[in-house]
N, C-alpha and C positions, 0 to 999 in steps of 0.2 A: 953409385955404387954403396953409397951409405945403407940405402933402404935395403938394398941385396945383402948388404952385410947383417942387417937386422933379421933379414929373412933367413938368413942361415942359421940362426938361434933357433928359431921357432921350427922350422923344416929342415932336417939334415939334407936331404937329398936335392936340394934346390942348385947347388953347385953343379952338381951332374947336369941338371936338367936345363940351365944356363948354357952349358958346354955343347950339349945337344943342340939346344937351339940357335946358339951363336957359335960354332966351332972357332971362327976367327974372324977378325975385323975386316979383313978383305971380303969373306963370305958375306958378313954383313954389310958392307958398302955394295957390292953387286946385288945381293937380294932388295935392296933400298932402290938401286937404279933399275933394276928389273920391274921392281913396283910401279916405278914413276914412268918408265917406259909404258908398261902395259896401263897405265892411268892415262896417259897422253894418248894412247890408242883407242880405248874406250872413250874418252871425251871427244876424241878427232873423229871418231867411225861410228860411234854410237850414240855418244849424248848428244850430239849436235843434231843429227838426222831425227833422232827421236823427239828432241826437243820440236825441231821445225815440223815433225809432223802433227805432235801437241798443238803447236802453234797453229798450223791448218786447219785441225780440228777445231779448235778454240773459235778461230774466225767463222768457220762453217757455222758452228752452233749459234755463235752471235748473230751471222746474218740471217739464219733461220729464225733466230728471237726476234732481230728487227723487222724482218719480212712479216712475221706472224703480228708483231705490234702494227705494222702498216696495215694490215689485212684486216685485223681487229678494229682500227679506225675506221676504214673504210666501210667495213660492215656495222660499225655503230652509225656512222653517216647513212647508210641505206636503210637501217633499221628505223632511225629518226624521219628520213623521207617517204618512207612507207607509213608510218605511224601518221605523218602530215596528210599523205595521200587518204588513208584510211578515215582520218577526220574529215578531210574534205568530203570524201565520199560519202562518209555518214550524215554531214551536214547538207549536202545535196538531196540524199535520198530523204532527208527529214522535210526539205522543201518542196521536193515531187510529191512526198505524201500530203501535205499542207496543202499545196497546190491543187493535188486531185480532190481532197477533203473540201475545199472550198467551191472547186467546178461542180462537184458533185451536188454541193448546198445551192448552187445557183440552177443548176437543173431541177432540183427539187422543186426549188421556189416558183422557176419558169412553169414546170408541169401543174403546179398549185394554183398558179393564176390563169394559165390555159383552162384547167378545170372549172376554176371560180368563173371566168368569162363565159364557157361553153354552159355551166349552171344557169348564168344570168341570162344569157340567149333563149335557153329552153324555156325559163319562166316567163321571159318576153312572149314568145311563141305562144305558150299556153295560155298567158293571159290576153293575148290577141285571140286567140280562137276561143276563149270563154267570151270575151266580148261580142266575136262574132255569133256564137252559140246564142247568147241573151238577145243580139238584135233578130236572129231567125226565130228565137221562141217568142219574143214580143210581135215579130210579124205574124205569126202563126196564132199567136193568142187574138191580135188585131182581126186577123181574118176569120177567125171562129167567132169573136165577138160578134163582126160585121155581120157574118152569116147568121147568126143568132138574133141581133138587133134587126136584121131586115125580116126575117122570119117573124120576130114578135112585133116589128111594126105593120108587116101585113096583116095579121092575125089582130090588132090593134085597131086598125084603121079599115081593114077589111075591103080593102080598096086597093088600086093601084097607084103608086106613087111614082112620079115620075124619078129618073134614075138620078137625075140632079139635086132632087129633094133628098134622096135616100142618102146621097154621098153627103149632104150637108147635115142630116140628123146623125148621120154614123160617127161625122168627125167631131161633132159636138159630144155626142155621148164618149168618144174615146178621149176627149180632152177633158171630161168631167172624170171619166175612170183615171186618167193618168195622173190628174192633181190629186186624188183622193189618194192614190198608192204611195206617192212622194210624201 
């Protein structure tokens, strides 16, 4: 009450205010008891249920956070698996491309070899045809020479020579002409 006594000096109406606020000590005790009872009921019926509701809400949020962390971890794991698969598929695609390229090179080389072989065969056929044409041309030239030689020999001799003699003379003539050509 010392505090109140000093207050009386500063503020003259404090005494009256305190008397109105606390009319008697019995009223003061009743007000304190009523406040304590009110506090007890608030704690019992309001604070504890609200705290339980908040605790449930907190548990629910923590559960969601934990579930999110688990989901995030699973998503990360799946992402890594997908990246590995993508890498694997990419390397497989590179292998397939390389294999196709090699196969293409083999086919190209095979086709070139076949074309070279075909060209060589054509050359050989043409060479044989040229040889045959040479032989035919030589035969025709021989026949022509024989005919000319027979005609020339008939005129030179102006007599008829036997066919054996003719053939002998012609062969000799051809041998001489053949040796002169080479």
